[in-house]
N, C-alpha and C positions, 0 to 999 in steps of 0.2 A: 561407332562413341555410342549416338543417340540410341540406340537400339541394347545398348549394353546398360545403360543409365535406365532406360524404361526398364529393365527386366530385372534389374536391382530395386529398382522400386516396390513393382509389382511383387518381388518375394519377399521385401523386406515389409513394407510398410500397405501393401498392396488390400491385402484384409484389411486391417484396419481403417482406412480410405472407405472402401467401400461396405463397412458397418455405419460409418459417419452418415455418406451418402442415404444408405437406407432408413440409417434414423431421424435423419435430415426431413427427409418425403414423408415419412409419417409423423414426424410433429408438425409438420406443416398440414397434414391433410386432418390430424386431431386439432389442433392448435386453432385452425381455420372452422370446423364445426363447433368446438368450445367458443369461441367467438363469436358466430352467429347464434347460438341458444342463448349466448349473454345478451345479446342483444335483442332476441327478442322479447326474453324473459323482462327488460329492461322496460323495455314500449310496453308491456304486459300490465307494471308496475305503474308506470306513467298515465296508463291509460284509465286504470281502476282508481288511480287517489283522484283524478277530476278535479284536481287545483292548478291544472296546467294546461294552456293549449296545444292542441294537433302539431303548430308552428315551433314552439319551445322544445315540446317533446322529441321531435326529429331530428332538431339541432343535437339536444343533447345525446341521442342515441346515435347521430353518426359522429361525434367528438371521441365518445368510447371507443366505438368501433376501430377511428384511426389510434388511439394510444395504445388498444388492445395487440393491435398487426404491426404496431414498431416494434414492444416488446417479444412479440411471437419472434420478428425478424433476427434481432437483436441477439435472443433467446440459442435461435438456429447456429449464427454465425459465435457462438459463442461454442458451439459445440466445434467447430473446426478450430478454434485456438484462438480465433478475430476477437478482441477485446474490444469494449465499448471506446477507451480510446481510439484503440486502430482504425474504428470503421471512423470515428468522424477524423480522424487525418486524411482518408479516403477521400471521403468527402469533399473536404477542403480541399485536395488538390485536383479534384473533376474539372475544374476549371471556371471560366469568368458565365462561359454559356449556363452550366446548371447555379450558378449563383443566381443568374439573371433572371433565369425561369423559375426559381425558389422563391425571389423577390418578388414574383408576379404573384405567386399564388399565394404568397403573404399578404397582399393588398386586399385580393380575394376575400382573405382568412377576416382580415380585421373591419372588410365591409361588414361580410356577414354578423360582425357582431352588431358594429352600430345598426345593422338595419332590426336585429334582436331586441336594441334597447328601445331604437326610434317606432318601427311598427307599423311602419307605411303602408303595410300588410301581409294577409295572414293566410294560413292556407285554407282553401276555397272559396277567396277573394280572386273576382275577373279583374284584372289589372290589364295598365299599360307599359312594360318597363324593357327597357333598350330595343325600342322600336317594335317588338313583339308583345301580342295582346292574346289573351288567354286565361284559363282560371289556373291559379298558381294548384300544383299539386305536392311540393317540397321546397322549402329555404335549408339546401344546404351548407355544407362547410364553406364549400368555396363557389358556389354556384345555385342559380333560384330555376326549379323545375316548373316549365309552363306548360300546360294542354292547351293548344289552341283550337278556336272552333273546329279546324276541318282534320282536329284529332290526331294533330301533329306534337310531337313531343322536342319542349324547344330547353336546352340548356342555356341559362344568361346569365354572366360572370356578375360575382358580386358588387364587385369595385364599377364594372360598367352601369349597374342597376343604379349605385349611390350615386356618380356620377354624371346620371341624365333623370330627365323628368319620369316621374311616378305617378299617374292615376290610377286610381283604385275607384273602380264603378260601383263598388260593392260596400264598401263606406257607409255613404247615406240611406236613409230610408228608402228612397225610390230614384228614380232618372228618367229623365225626357226623351219620347221618342218624335222623331223631325219623320215627318210627312208630308206632301203637298199634293195639293190637288187643285186644279184648271176648271173654272166656271166658263161656259162658253157665254158668248156675248147676246145681251138679250135676255139674260136668264138673270131672275130676282134673284142676285146675291148674297141677300139679308136672308130670303127663306132655304137658301143652299146651306148658307152658316148654322141656321136654327136646325135642321135636317141633319147636320153632321153633328152636329154636337150631342142630339140624342141617338143618333145610332152607334157613335162612337163609345157613348156612354155604356152603349150596353156588351161591349167586347171585355170578356173574362179576365180578370188577371190587373185593369187598371185598378191604379190606386184610388182610395174612395178619400183622402187628405186631401187630395189637387184635384181637381175637375179639370178637364180636358180642355185647351183651348184651342179654339178655331179661329183667326182670323185673317183679315185681306194683308197675305204677305207685299205682293205689287200688282201692278197692272201691266198685260201683254195683249200682244196684237189681237191673240184669237181669244180673252176674257182676262177677267181677274183670276189671279194665281194665288190659293186660299196655304193657307200655313196651319196643319191638323196636328195638333200637339197633346196625346196622351201622355198620361205617366203610370211607370210601372216599375216592378224591380226587376234587379239585373238579371236572375232566374228566367224571366218570361218577357225579356224582351225584346225576339224576335218571334216570338207567338205574338205577342201584344200588336209589331214592328207589320208580320203579313193579315193578320186579322185584321188592323187597320185601313189597308189596302182593299180588301174584301169589302168592308163596310161602305166607302168610298162607291166602289163601283156598284154595289146594290143599290144603296141609296141614289145613286145619281139617274141608275136605271129604271127605277120606280118611280121618281118623280119625274120620267120621263124629258129628260134634259138632253138635248143635243152635242154631239161629240164636237171640243171647240177646234176651229177650222181657222186658219191665218187667209186672212182678207187678201186676195187678190187684185188690184188696179190695174181696168183694163186704159189704155193712152192710146187713142187715135194720131197717126201721124200725120202730120197736114202738109201735103208737097210745097215746095216753095216754089212762090211765084214770079211767073214768066215776065220777064219783062219785054213793054209793047214796043214794035219800032215806032220811032218817030215819024 
């Protein structure tokens, strides 16, 4: 019976259904190509206008892409006789799991809208969001794409970003680089501070508005521990960080300072007294 039903379907409606499938495949390919072209043209138009930053431009392009893809899917379904109302009923009956997942996506979408309004960061900023630190490459509809310093791409949900602490290291003009240097006991610590200030001031890309700080941080058994803190822009943070360490080694070496050593206290063990016989 099933074989007869299948044969009857193929002989009566098979050709029509096959043409619809072929037409749907062609429509999907052409539609996707047109959508991508429209997104590229829109992105170039927004870039030429120069009245909108990259973050908002990417967001608008993403929204347009999602809307056009939804229209394309609905158009293909209409080719098979599935109307928009029927499609909505089908989605409504998909179950609680899909509804919950869609609700989660809506929270990320709403958070993305708030991020666009509040603007705590933008494309190109070095940030820490959702426990991930790196450079923002895209603020999308549902998540923010971050490239970490070890060249890894991470996507953080917008709702998680908005519900956690946001650190933007690029917003201010400069940031502090924290380095320490230990001076051996017996070395003139005031001379060491002056030498370090002069050496660190020559490090490339440090801030000219804020001079480097070199102060005594704490005292240790090996000698005073100095806090060496130059200031620079986030783009040059690691270069200044490593160059400052190099300047410390070269400065202390040229001054002939000894290597700090932990003092060793030698104690002599006194044998207990032997009681004398009465």
